[in-house]
C-alpha positions in Angstrom: -160.7 -44.2 -46.0 -163.2 -46.8 -47.1 -162.1 -50.3 -48.1 -164.6 -50.3 -51.1 -165.9 -48.2 -53.9 -169.2 -48.3 -55.8 -170.3 -47.1 -59.2 -173.3 -47.4 -61.4 -173.4 -48.5 -65.1 -175.8 -45.7 -66.2 -177.1 -45.5 -69.7 -174.1 -44.3 -71.7 -172.7 -46.2 -74.7 -169.4 -46.7 -72.9 -168.4 -46.3 -69.2 -164.9 -46.9 -67.9 -164.5 -47.6 -64.2 -160.7 -47.3 -63.6 -160.9 -43.9 -62.1 -164.5 -44.1 -60.7 -163.7 -47.2 -58.7 -160.0 -46.4 -58.0 -159.0 -49.7 -59.7 -155.3 -50.6 -59.3 -155.0 -53.9 -61.1 -157.6 -53.8 -63.9 -159.7 -51.6 -66.2 -163.4 -52.5 -66.5 -165.8 -50.9 -68.9 -169.4 -51.5 -69.8 -170.2 -51.1 -73.5 -173.5 -50.8 -75.2 -173.7 -51.0 -79.0 -177.1 -50.4 -80.7 -178.3 -52.7 -83.5 -176.1 -52.4 -86.6 -173.3 -50.5 -84.8 -169.7 -51.5 -84.4 -166.6 -50.2 -82.5 -165.1 -47.9 -85.1 -161.5 -49.2 -84.9 -159.5 -52.4 -84.7 -157.2 -52.6 -81.7 -154.7 -54.8 -79.8 -152.7 -54.3 -76.6 -149.1 -54.3 -75.6 -149.5 -56.1 -72.2 -153.2 -56.5 -71.3 -155.4 -59.4 -72.1 -159.1 -58.7 -72.2 -162.2 -60.7 -71.1 -165.5 -59.8 -72.6 -168.7 -60.8 -70.8 -171.9 -60.5 -73.0 -174.7 -59.3 -70.8 -177.5 -59.0 -73.3 -178.1 -59.0 -77.1 -176.0 -60.5 -79.8 -173.3 -59.6 -82.2 -169.8 -60.7 -83.3 -166.1 -60.1 -82.7 -163.6 -60.3 -85.4 -160.3 -61.6 -83.8 -157.3 -61.9 -86.0 -159.6 -62.1 -89.0 -161.8 -64.9 -87.5 -165.4 -64.1 -86.8 -166.7 -65.2 -83.4 -170.5 -65.0 -82.9 -171.6 -63.7 -79.5 -174.8 -63.8 -77.5 -175.9 -63.1 -73.9 -174.0 -65.3 -71.5 -170.9 -65.8 -73.6 -167.4 -65.0 -72.3 -164.3 -64.5 -74.5 -160.7 -64.1 -73.5 -158.4 -62.4 -76.0 -154.6 -62.3 -75.9 -152.9 -58.9 -75.9 -151.5 -59.1 -79.5 -154.7 -60.3 -81.1 -156.4 -57.7 -83.3 -160.0 -57.3 -82.4 -163.1 -55.4 -83.3 -166.7 -55.8 -82.0 -170.1 -55.4 -83.7 -173.7 -55.6 -82.7 -176.1 -57.7 -84.8 -178.0 -55.9 -87.5 -181.3 -56.6 -85.8 -180.3 -56.4 -82.1 -177.9 -54.4 -79.9 -175.2 -55.9 -77.7 -174.2 -55.0 -74.1 -170.9 -56.3 -72.7 -168.4 -55.8 -69.9 -164.7 -55.7 -70.9 -162.2 -56.5 -68.2 -158.6 -55.6 -69.0 -155.7 -57.0 -66.9 -152.0 -57.5 -67.4 -151.4 -60.9 -69.0 -149.8 -63.5 -66.6 -150.0 -61.2 -63.6 -152.5 -63.3 -61.5 -150.6 -65.0 -58.7 -153.4 -66.0 -56.4 -157.1 -66.4 -56.9 -160.3 -67.7 -55.3 -159.7 -69.8 -52.2 -155.9 -69.5 -52.5 -156.1 -65.7 -52.0 -158.9 -65.7 -49.4 -158.4 -65.1 -45.7 -161.2 -66.8 -43.8 -162.3 -65.3 -40.4 
């Protein structure tokens, strides 16, 4: 069995990579909203925080009633209980990655988790 997996983002409006990559500690999705579109629901989570990375375009997130403007290069971390909904700008679409992980589960990271050979 290989120690890695690979996937492609494709051209779909939303692609989830949990199963495709065999992820065991996170869910990652790539989302592409066309100009004027929005996610059709408000949601929160029971345990998982989310990190959104805006790859291109612009739009906004409404988080617990507060509007946060978004543009390419922005990152936003959202607590599990926060109610959120995402929208593309009226004149431009938005493409973003969403990384979902269990809040407070990270024990080691970067150099502390690395094994140097």
